[in-house]
DOMI-676308 format. One record per residue (C-alpha): x, y, z. Coordinates in Angstrom, 1 decimal. Layout:
@xx->X&yy->Y&zz->Z
...
end
This chain:
@xx->-10.6&yy->-22.7&zz->29.8
@xx->-12.2&yy->-22.6&zz->26.5
@xx->-15.8&yy->-23.2&zz->26.5
@xx->-16.2&yy->-23.4&zz->22.8
@xx->-14.3&yy->-26.7&zz->22.8
@xx->-16.9&yy->-28.2&zz->25.1
@xx->-19.5&yy->-29.9&zz->22.8
@xx->-22.5&yy->-29.3&zz->24.7
@xx->-21.6&yy->-25.5&zz->24.7
@xx->-20.9&yy->-25.5&zz->21.2
@xx->-24.1&yy->-27.2&zz->20.4
@xx->-26.2&yy->-25.3&zz->22.5
@xx->-24.9&yy->-21.8&zz->21.3
@xx->-25.6&yy->-23.3&zz->17.6
@xx->-29.1&yy->-24.2&zz->18.7
@xx->-30.1&yy->-20.8&zz->20.0
@xx->-29.4&yy->-19.6&zz->16.4
@xx->-28.2&yy->-15.9&zz->17.2
@xx->-25.1&yy->-14.7&zz->15.9
@xx->-24.4&yy->-11.9&zz->18.5
@xx->-22.9&yy->-13.3&zz->21.8
@xx->-22.0&yy->-11.5&zz->24.8
@xx->-19.0&yy->-12.7&zz->26.8
@xx->-17.5&yy->-12.3&zz->30.4
@xx->-15.4&yy->-14.7&zz->32.3
@xx->-13.1&yy->-15.1&zz->35.3
@xx->-9.9&yy->-14.8&zz->33.0
@xx->-10.0&yy->-12.7&zz->30.2
@xx->-6.9&yy->-14.1&zz->28.7
@xx->-8.4&yy->-17.8&zz->28.7
@xx->-11.7&yy->-17.9&zz->29.7
@xx->-12.8&yy->-15.2&zz->27.5
@xx->-10.4&yy->-14.8&zz->24.8
@xx->-10.1&yy->-18.5&zz->23.6
@xx->-13.8&yy->-18.7&zz->22.7
@xx->-14.1&yy->-15.4&zz->21.5
@xx->-11.3&yy->-16.0&zz->18.9
@xx->-12.8&yy->-19.3&zz->18.0
@xx->-16.4&yy->-18.1&zz->17.7
@xx->-15.2&yy->-15.0&zz->15.6
@xx->-13.6&yy->-17.4&zz->13.1
@xx->-17.0&yy->-19.2&zz->12.9
@xx->-19.0&yy->-15.9&zz->12.2
@xx->-20.3&yy->-14.7&zz->15.6
@xx->-20.3&yy->-11.2&zz->16.5
@xx->-18.8&yy->-11.0&zz->20.1
@xx->-19.4&yy->-8.4&zz->22.8
@xx->-17.1&yy->-8.4&zz->25.8
@xx->-18.1&yy->-7.2&zz->29.0
@xx->-14.8&yy->-5.8&zz->29.8
@xx->-15.5&yy->-4.8&zz->33.5
@xx->-17.2&yy->-8.3&zz->34.2
@xx->-14.0&yy->-9.8&zz->33.5
@xx->-10.8&yy->-10.6&zz->35.5
@xx->-7.3&yy->-11.9&zz->35.2
@xx->-4.0&yy->-12.5&zz->37.3
@xx->-3.2&yy->-8.5&zz->36.4
@xx->-4.5&yy->-5.3&zz->35.0
@xx->-1.8&yy->-5.9&zz->32.2
@xx->-2.9&yy->-9.4&zz->31.5
@xx->-6.6&yy->-8.3&zz->31.1
@xx->-5.7&yy->-5.3&zz->28.9
@xx->-3.6&yy->-7.3&zz->26.6
@xx->-6.4&yy->-10.0&zz->26.3
@xx->-8.9&yy->-7.3&zz->25.3
@xx->-6.4&yy->-5.8&zz->22.9
@xx->-6.0&yy->-9.0&zz->21.2
@xx->-9.7&yy->-9.9&zz->21.2
@xx->-10.8&yy->-6.5&zz->19.6
@xx->-7.8&yy->-6.9&zz->17.3
@xx->-9.5&yy->-10.0&zz->16.1
@xx->-12.9&yy->-8.4&zz->15.8
@xx->-14.9&yy->-8.4&zz->19.3
@xx->-16.5&yy->-5.2&zz->20.5
@xx->-15.5&yy->-4.3&zz->24.1
@xx->-18.6&yy->-2.6&zz->26.2
@xx->-19.3&yy->-2.4&zz->29.9
@xx->-21.9&yy->-4.3&zz->31.9
@xx->-24.0&yy->-1.0&zz->32.1
@xx->-23.7&yy->-0.4&zz->28.4
@xx->-25.3&yy->-3.8&zz->27.9
@xx->-27.8&yy->-3.1&zz->30.6
@xx->-28.8&yy->0.1&zz->29.2
@xx->-28.8&yy->-1.2&zz->25.4
@xx->-31.3&yy->-3.8&zz->26.6
@xx->-33.5&yy->-1.3&zz->28.7
@xx->-33.4&yy->1.5&zz->25.8
@xx->-35.9&yy->3.6&zz->27.3
@xx->-36.8&yy->4.4&zz->30.8
@xx->-40.6&yy->4.0&zz->29.7
@xx->-40.2&yy->0.3&zz->29.3
@xx->-42.2&yy->-0.4&zz->32.4
@xx->-42.0&yy->-4.1&zz->32.0
@xx->-38.3&yy->-4.2&zz->32.8
@xx->-37.9&yy->-0.9&zz->34.5
@xx->-37.9&yy->-2.2&zz->38.1
@xx->-35.5&yy->-5.0&zz->37.3
@xx->-33.1&yy->-2.6&zz->35.7
@xx->-33.4&yy->-0.3&zz->38.8
@xx->-32.8&yy->-3.1&zz->41.2
@xx->-29.4&yy->-3.9&zz->39.4
@xx->-28.6&yy->-0.1&zz->39.4
@xx->-29.3&yy->0.3&zz->42.9
@xx->-27.4&yy->-2.8&zz->44.1
@xx->-24.4&yy->-2.3&zz->42.1
@xx->-23.7&yy->1.1&zz->40.9
@xx->-22.8&yy->4.6&zz->42.0
@xx->-26.1&yy->5.6&zz->40.1
@xx->-28.1&yy->3.4&zz->42.7
@xx->-26.3&yy->5.3&zz->45.3
@xx->-27.6&yy->8.6&zz->44.1
@xx->-30.9&yy->7.2&zz->43.5
@xx->-31.1&yy->6.3&zz->47.4
@xx->-29.7&yy->9.5&zz->48.2
@xx->-32.1&yy->11.5&zz->46.1
@xx->-35.2&yy->9.6&zz->47.6
@xx->-33.8&yy->10.2&zz->51.2
@xx->-33.4&yy->13.9&zz->50.6
@xx->-36.3&yy->14.7&zz->48.4
@xx->-38.7&yy->12.0&zz->49.1
@xx->-41.7&yy->11.4&zz->46.6
@xx->-40.4&yy->14.4&zz->44.8
@xx->-37.4&yy->12.5&zz->43.6
@xx->-38.0&yy->11.5&zz->39.8
@xx->-37.3&yy->7.9&zz->40.4
@xx->-40.2&yy->7.8&zz->43.4
@xx->-42.9&yy->8.2&zz->40.6
@xx->-45.6&yy->5.2&zz->41.0
@xx->-45.0&yy->2.8&zz->38.2
@xx->-48.6&yy->3.6&zz->37.1
@xx->-47.3&yy->6.9&zz->36.2
@xx->-43.9&yy->6.1&zz->34.3
end
């Protein structure tokens, strides 16, 4: 339940040398919250992908998120994280990968597919990569 207690995980995280950690897990109240609390105590900045965690109930998830936030974790969504990494649609080296995620997993992707169907090459997302 608490990955932070696993010596290999603990050692690997320290070896990476970063202080900002993004967390998600199966059970917010255990798999996410326990290592979050321990890592916050060791000075890490923890960002929890709130919509990429689950629990036995909405109430359980919400209370675990509340506890983690009160301890200093920052709740974000998975798309906030993706957009923070992308920053600018002009970053062509990551554009297609991000768009693949959005097309597959979000309502935005549904809109992009519809726009291409309805507008063809006139849709803004249909601009060839060389022209972005």
